[in-house]
C-alpha positions in Angstrom: 6.1 32.4 -11.7 3.7 34.9 -13.3 3.4 34.1 -17.0 1.7 37.0 -18.7 2.8 36.8 -22.4 3.7 40.4 -21.6 0.2 41.7 -21.8 -1.3 43.8 -19.0 -4.5 41.7 -19.1 -2.6 38.6 -17.8 -0.4 40.5 -15.4 -1.3 38.3 -12.4 -1.7 34.9 -14.2 0.1 32.0 -12.7 -0.1 28.7 -14.5 -1.1 25.6 -12.6 2.2 23.8 -13.7 5.5 24.6 -15.3 6.2 24.0 -19.0 8.0 20.7 -19.7 11.2 22.4 -20.6 11.2 24.3 -17.2 10.4 21.1 -15.3 13.4 19.4 -16.9 15.7 22.4 -16.1 14.5 22.5 -12.5 15.0 18.7 -12.3 18.7 19.2 -13.4 19.1 21.9 -10.7 19.3 24.8 -13.2 19.0 28.3 -11.7 16.3 30.4 -13.3 17.4 34.0 -12.8 14.5 35.8 -14.4 11.9 36.0 -17.1 12.3 38.6 -19.8 10.1 40.9 -21.9 8.9 40.0 -25.3 6.6 41.3 -28.0 3.1 41.3 -26.4 1.4 38.0 -27.1 4.3 37.2 -29.5 3.2 40.1 -31.7 -0.2 38.5 -32.6 -2.3 41.5 -31.4 -1.7 43.9 -34.2 1.0 44.1 -36.9 1.4 47.8 -36.3 2.7 47.3 -32.7 6.5 47.6 -32.7 8.3 44.4 -32.2 9.7 44.2 -28.7 6.9 46.3 -27.2 4.4 45.1 -24.6 1.7 46.9 -22.6 3.1 45.4 -19.4 6.7 46.5 -19.7 7.1 48.9 -22.6 9.6 48.8 -25.4 12.8 46.6 -25.2 15.9 48.5 -26.2 19.5 47.6 -26.8 21.3 48.9 -23.7 24.6 49.8 -25.4 23.3 51.8 -28.4 19.4 52.0 -28.3 19.2 54.4 -31.3 21.3 52.4 -33.7 21.3 48.7 -32.7 17.8 47.3 -32.3 16.7 44.1 -30.4 13.2 44.4 -31.9 12.2 40.9 -32.5 9.6 38.8 -30.6 12.3 37.5 -28.2 13.9 40.9 -27.8 14.1 40.5 -24.0 16.2 37.5 -24.4 18.6 39.3 -26.7 18.8 42.4 -24.5 19.5 40.3 -21.4 22.3 38.3 -22.9 23.8 41.4 -24.5 23.9 43.1 -21.1 25.6 40.0 -19.6 22.7 39.4 -17.1 22.9 35.7 -17.8 25.0 33.1 -19.6 22.1 31.6 -21.6 18.6 32.4 -22.7 15.8 30.1 -23.6 13.0 31.1 -26.0 10.1 28.7 -26.2 7.6 29.1 -29.0 4.1 27.9 -28.1 2.1 26.1 -30.8 -1.2 24.4 -30.9 -1.6 20.8 -31.9 -4.7 19.2 -33.4 -3.9 16.0 -31.6 
């Protein structure tokens, strides 16, 4: 699947292999329905960019009351999809770098 970190610059990037957690889910026959929007590059581009915004997909909103209830966090796509009953579970994986 395309893995873009929700930035337009990586819109066509397909990794050579799945993340370990995805490999395990697939091995257990989990059905992956979709990938969701998040803050572009996990909000590391600029602190002035609104949380939940990406150049690839725009601003995430709460489907039930977009002006009052905000899903504006780095994993806002996960929150919005579960709130809309699109899936029964959502997985947010934070990437980190190791010095090992």
